[in-house]
C-alpha positions as CSV (number, residue, x, y, z in Angstrom):
1,M,-58.1,143.1,149.4
2,T,-58.5,146.8,148.8
3,Y,-55.9,148.4,146.3
4,I,-53.6,150.8,147.4
5,P,-52.6,153.4,145.2
6,S,-49.1,153.9,144.2
7,T,-49.0,157.5,145.3
8,T,-50.0,156.3,148.7
9,L,-47.4,153.3,148.7
10,L,-44.8,156.1,148.0
11,E,-45.6,158.2,150.8
12,Q,-46.0,154.9,153.1
13,A,-42.4,154.1,152.0
14,A,-40.8,157.8,152.6
15,A,-42.0,157.4,156.1
16,G,-40.1,154.6,156.7
17,N,-43.0,151.6,155.9
18,I,-40.7,148.7,154.1
19,R,-43.6,146.8,153.0
20,A,-45.0,149.9,151.0
21,A,-41.5,150.1,149.7
22,G,-41.3,146.5,148.7
23,R,-44.8,146.5,147.0
24,L,-44.0,149.6,144.9
25,I,-40.6,147.7,143.8
26,S,-43.0,144.6,142.9
27,R,-45.0,147.5,140.8
28,A,-42.0,148.8,138.9
29,E,-41.2,145.3,138.1
30,Q,-44.3,144.7,136.5
31,G,-44.2,147.8,134.3
32,M,-47.8,148.5,135.8
33,E,-48.7,151.8,134.0
34,E,-50.6,153.1,137.3
35,A,-47.4,153.4,139.3
36,R,-45.6,155.3,136.9
37,P,-46.7,158.9,138.3
38,A,-45.5,157.9,141.7
39,L,-41.9,156.5,140.0
40,A,-41.8,159.9,138.6
41,E,-42.3,161.4,142.2
42,V,-39.7,158.8,143.6
43,Y,-36.8,160.1,140.7
44,R,-37.3,163.8,141.5
45,R,-37.1,162.8,145.6
46,A,-34.2,160.3,145.4
47,G,-30.6,161.3,144.5
48,K,-29.0,161.1,148.1
49,A,-27.9,157.3,148.7
50,H,-24.5,156.2,147.7
51,L,-25.0,153.5,144.9
52,I,-22.5,150.9,144.9
53,G,-22.3,148.1,141.9
54,L,-20.7,144.9,142.6
55,T,-19.9,142.5,139.9
56,G,-17.6,140.0,138.7
57,V,-17.2,136.5,137.4
58,P,-19.3,133.4,138.9
59,G,-17.6,131.8,141.9
60,S,-15.4,135.1,143.1
61,G,-17.6,135.2,146.3
62,K,-19.9,138.2,145.3
63,S,-22.8,137.7,147.8
64,T,-20.6,136.5,150.6
65,L,-18.9,139.9,150.2
66,V,-21.6,141.8,149.9
67,C,-22.6,140.5,153.3
68,R,-19.4,141.0,155.1
69,L,-19.4,144.5,153.5
70,T,-23.3,145.3,154.6
71,A,-21.9,143.9,158.1
72,A,-19.6,146.6,158.3
73,L,-21.7,149.4,157.1
74,R,-24.1,148.4,159.6
75,A,-21.5,148.7,162.7
76,Q,-21.3,152.2,161.5
77,G,-24.9,153.2,161.5
78,R,-25.9,153.0,157.7
79,K,-29.0,151.5,156.8
80,V,-28.0,149.3,153.7
81,G,-30.7,148.2,150.8
82,I,-29.2,145.5,148.6
83,V,-30.5,144.6,145.1
84,A,-29.3,141.2,144.3
85,I,-29.6,140.5,140.4
86,D,-30.1,137.0,139.9
87,P,-30.6,134.8,136.6
88,S,-34.0,134.2,135.8
89,S,-35.7,130.6,135.9
90,P,-36.3,129.2,132.8
91,Y,-39.5,127.9,133.8
92,S,-41.0,131.0,135.9
93,G,-39.0,133.6,134.7
94,G,-38.5,135.0,138.3
95,A,-35.1,135.2,140.0
96,I,-33.6,132.0,141.3
97,L,-32.9,133.6,144.6
98,G,-29.5,132.6,145.2
99,D,-28.0,135.4,146.3
100,R,-31.0,136.2,149.1
101,V,-30.4,132.4,150.4
102,R,-26.9,133.2,150.9
103,M,-27.8,136.6,152.4
104,T,-30.1,135.0,155.2
105,E,-27.5,136.0,158.1
106,L,-28.8,139.9,157.3
107,A,-32.9,139.2,156.9
108,N,-33.6,139.6,160.4
109,D,-31.8,143.4,161.0
110,P,-34.4,145.9,160.2
111,G,-31.5,148.3,158.9
112,V,-30.9,146.0,155.8
113,F,-33.3,145.6,153.0
114,I,-32.5,142.8,150.5
115,R,-34.4,142.2,147.1
116,S,-33.6,139.9,144.5
117,M,-34.5,140.7,140.7
118,A,-34.7,138.4,137.8
119,T,-32.8,139.7,134.7
120,R,-35.8,138.6,132.7
121,G,-33.4,138.2,129.6
122,A,-32.1,141.9,129.9
123,T,-28.5,142.3,128.7
124,G,-25.8,143.9,130.4
125,G,-26.6,141.9,133.7
126,M,-28.8,144.6,135.2
127,A,-32.8,144.1,135.8
128,R,-35.0,146.5,133.7
129,A,-36.7,147.7,137.3
130,A,-33.5,147.9,139.4
131,L,-33.0,151.2,139.2
132,D,-36.7,151.9,140.0
133,A,-35.7,149.9,142.9
134,V,-32.5,151.7,143.9
135,D,-34.7,155.3,143.8
136,I,-37.4,153.5,146.1
137,L,-35.0,152.4,148.6
138,D,-33.3,155.9,148.5
139,V,-36.5,157.7,149.3
140,A,-37.1,154.6,151.9
141,G,-34.4,156.3,153.8
142,F,-31.4,153.7,152.9
143,D,-28.1,155.9,152.6
144,T,-26.3,153.2,151.0
145,I,-27.4,151.0,148.5
146,I,-25.6,147.9,146.9
147,I,-26.6,146.4,143.7
148,E,-24.8,142.7,143.3
149,T,-25.1,141.9,139.3
150,V,-25.0,138.4,137.9
151,G,-21.8,137.3,136.8
152,V,-20.4,139.6,134.0
153,G,-19.8,138.6,130.4
154,Q,-18.5,140.7,127.0
155,D,-21.9,143.0,127.4
156,E,-22.6,143.0,130.9
157,V,-21.1,145.9,132.3
158,E,-24.2,148.1,132.7
159,I,-23.3,148.3,136.3
160,A,-20.5,150.5,135.6
161,K,-23.0,153.0,133.9
162,T,-25.6,153.4,136.7
163,A,-23.5,152.9,139.9
164,D,-21.5,156.0,141.9
165,T,-18.7,153.5,143.0
166,T,-18.2,150.3,140.8
167,V,-16.3,147.4,142.6
168,V,-15.5,144.5,140.4
169,V,-14.2,141.1,142.2
170,S,-11.9,138.7,141.1
171,A,-10.5,135.4,142.7
172,P,-7.4,133.4,142.3
173,G,-7.8,130.0,140.6
174,L,-10.9,130.1,138.6
175,G,-9.0,129.0,135.3
176,D,-7.6,132.2,133.8
177,E,-4.7,134.4,135.4
178,I,-7.2,137.4,135.8
179,Q,-10.7,136.8,134.9
180,A,-11.2,140.7,134.3
181,I,-9.2,140.5,131.2
182,K,-11.3,137.7,129.7
183,A,-14.7,139.6,130.7
184,G,-13.6,142.8,129.3
185,I,-14.2,144.5,132.5
186,L,-11.0,145.7,133.5
187,E,-11.5,149.1,132.6
188,I,-14.7,149.7,134.3
189,A,-14.0,149.2,137.9
190,D,-13.4,152.4,140.6
191,I,-11.9,149.9,142.9
192,H,-10.7,146.0,142.1
193,V,-11.2,143.4,144.8
194,V,-9.3,140.1,144.8
195,S,-11.3,138.0,147.1
196,K,-10.5,134.9,149.2
197,C,-6.9,136.3,149.6
198,D,-6.4,134.0,152.4
199,R,-5.1,131.7,149.4
200,D,-1.4,131.5,148.5
201,D,-2.1,132.2,144.9
202,A,-3.9,135.4,145.6
203,N,-0.8,137.5,145.6
204,R,-0.1,136.8,142.3
205,T,-3.8,137.8,140.9
206,I,-3.2,141.1,143.3
207,T,0.0,141.9,141.6
208,D,-0.9,141.2,138.0
209,L,-3.9,143.5,138.1
210,K,-1.7,146.5,139.8
211,Q,0.5,145.9,137.1
212,M,-2.2,145.9,134.0
213,L,-3.8,149.0,135.9
214,T,-0.7,150.6,136.1
215,L,-0.2,150.1,132.4
216,G,-3.9,151.2,131.7
217,A,-3.0,154.3,133.8
218,L,-0.2,155.2,131.6
219,T,-2.4,155.0,128.1
220,S,-5.2,157.0,129.6
221,M,-2.7,159.7,130.8
222,Q,-1.4,159.7,127.3
223,S,-5.0,160.2,125.5
224,G,-5.8,162.8,128.2
225,Q,-8.6,160.9,129.8
226,G,-9.2,160.0,133.2
227,N,-6.6,162.9,134.7
228,D,-7.2,166.8,135.8
229,G,-5.7,167.9,132.6
230,Q,-2.4,168.2,134.2
231,G,-1.5,164.6,134.2
232,R,-2.6,163.9,137.6
233,P,-5.1,161.4,137.8
234,V,-8.5,162.0,139.8
235,W,-8.9,158.7,141.0
236,A,-6.0,155.8,141.2
237,I,-7.8,152.8,141.0
238,P,-6.7,150.7,143.8
239,V,-6.7,146.7,144.3
240,V,-8.1,145.6,147.5
241,G,-7.3,142.1,149.0
242,V,-10.0,140.5,151.2
243,S,-11.2,137.6,152.9
244,S,-14.8,137.2,153.7
245,Y,-13.9,133.9,155.7
246,T,-11.2,136.0,158.1
247,G,-12.8,139.4,157.3
248,Q,-9.1,140.9,156.0
249,G,-9.2,143.6,154.0
250,I,-13.1,144.4,154.6
251,E,-12.3,147.8,156.7
252,E,-9.6,149.0,153.8
253,L,-12.6,148.1,151.2
254,L,-14.8,150.6,153.1
255,G,-12.3,153.0,153.7
256,R,-11.4,152.9,149.5
257,I,-15.6,153.3,148.9
258,G,-15.9,156.2,151.0
259,Q,-12.6,158.0,149.7
260,H,-13.9,157.6,146.1
261,H,-17.5,158.7,147.4
262,Q,-15.5,162.1,148.5
263,V,-13.7,162.3,145.6
264,L,-17.3,161.8,143.4
265,H,-18.2,164.9,145.5
266,S,-15.3,167.1,145.2
267,T,-14.2,167.0,141.7
268,T,-15.4,166.9,138.1
269,L,-15.5,163.1,138.4
270,G,-18.8,163.3,140.2
271,V,-20.5,165.7,137.5
272,D,-19.3,163.5,134.6
273,R,-20.5,160.3,136.3
274,R,-23.9,162.0,137.2
275,Q,-24.1,162.8,133.7
276,R,-23.2,159.4,132.2
277,V,-25.9,157.8,134.5
278,A,-28.5,160.3,133.1
279,A,-28.0,159.4,129.6
280,F,-28.3,155.5,130.5
281,R,-31.3,156.2,132.6
282,L,-32.5,158.0,129.6
283,A,-31.9,155.4,126.9
284,K,-33.1,152.5,129.1
285,T,-36.3,153.9,129.7
286,A,-37.2,155.0,126.2
287,E,-36.0,151.5,125.2
288,T,-38.6,150.0,127.9
289,L,-41.3,152.1,127.1
290,L,-40.6,151.8,122.8
291,N,-40.5,147.8,123.3
292,E,-43.9,147.9,125.4
293,R,-45.7,150.1,122.6
294,F,-44.3,147.8,120.0
295,H,-45.2,144.4,121.4
296,R,-48.4,145.8,122.3
297,G,-49.1,147.0,118.6
298,A,-47.4,144.4,117.1
299,Q,-50.0,141.5,118.4
300,A,-52.4,142.4,115.7
301,F,-50.1,141.8,112.7
302,A,-47.5,138.9,114.2
303,A,-49.7,135.9,113.6
304,P,-49.9,136.2,109.9
305,L,-46.8,137.1,109.1
306,S,-45.3,134.1,111.5
307,Q,-47.5,132.1,109.7
308,Q,-46.3,133.0,106.2
309,L,-42.6,132.3,107.8
310,S,-43.3,128.9,108.8
311,E,-44.5,128.0,105.3
312,R,-41.3,129.4,104.2
313,G,-43.3,132.1,101.9
314,T,-41.3,134.8,103.2
315,D,-37.9,135.2,105.0
316,P,-37.5,136.3,108.7
317,Y,-36.0,139.7,107.6
318,S,-38.6,140.6,105.1
319,A,-41.3,139.5,107.8
320,A,-39.8,141.7,110.7
321,R,-39.5,144.5,108.0
322,T,-43.3,144.2,107.4
323,L,-44.1,143.8,111.2
324,I,-42.4,147.1,112.0
325,D,-43.5,149.1,109.4
326,Q,-47.0,148.1,110.1
327,T,-46.5,148.6,113.8
328,I,-45.2,151.7,113.4
329,A,-48.1,152.8,111.4
330,K,-50.6,151.8,113.7
331,E,-49.1,152.8,117.0
332,F,-47.0,155.7,116.3
333,Q,-49.0,157.6,114.1
C-alpha cells in the first residue's frame, strides 16, 4: 500500500473524507514524527467546534447519556464527533472499547464519528492524543465534539482544563449520597447532571447538589472569583435531572449547554477559558516531547544502572538521578 503523507490526509479530511480523518488521528495516537507538521496546521485551522467534556463516576450512565445527547444534536442538524477515552487493556495497551460497543446505534449515522482512545497510563483521564483528535474532527467539519472520559478520581479532572463546557454526571444509589464530593469534582462542572432521574431517590441527589452548589457560590463570591466584579456570577451552575431511558431532561440539558456556549462568547469567561486551555495544551505537549526525548536517550544508560539496582549496589533515587543526568548531558546538550 502506498503511504499517504499526513499533509495529504489533512487536506482530504478538511474536504470531508472521514477515513482520512481517522487515519490522521491514528498517526497522532502513535506519535509519528512525520505527522507533526500536519497536526500543527490542523491546530491553526481548528477552534470553531464546541467541545463538550463529559465525565463522572463509573456506573453513572455517561455513555448512554452521550447517545441521547448526540441524537438530540443530530435532530438539530449538528455534526457530532465523539472521542471516548477508555481504560487501556492490560495486555495490548489499546482501548477496551466499552464505550463504542454501547454506542452502536449511532455507528451508521454519517453525521456522527466515534473514536475510542486508550488512556495508555495517562493520568488525568485524558488520552495523550485526545486534543489532536478533537482538532482533526473540528477541521473535518464536526461542529460539536464530545469527549467522554473514564470514571473520575482525585487526579482525573483534566477534562475541565480542555473543554469549552464541562458536564459532570452523578447518579443516585451508587453508595454515596453525592459521588462528586468523594471524587473531588464538584467544582469542575459547568453543568451538573443527575442521571437515572426516573428513580425515586434521584430527587435527594438533585437537592443535595443544589445545596452544595449554593454554598460554593457564596464562597466563590466572597473570594471575588467566578463573578463579574460586582457580586453577580457570570454563570450559575445548573443541576439537570435526566433519564436516558425515558428521555426526560435531555432537551433541558441541551438548552443549558447552548446557554453556556453563548456565555463563553459574550463574557470574559470565554477569554479566561481559552487562555486556560492554551496553557494546559502547552504544558501537555511539552511534557510529551520531553518524555519522548528522555526515553530515547535513556536507553543507552538504563541497562547498567538497572543491573546495579538489581544487585543492590545502588538505590532507586541515586540511580534515577544518574540516569537523568546522563540522559540530559547526551540528549539536551
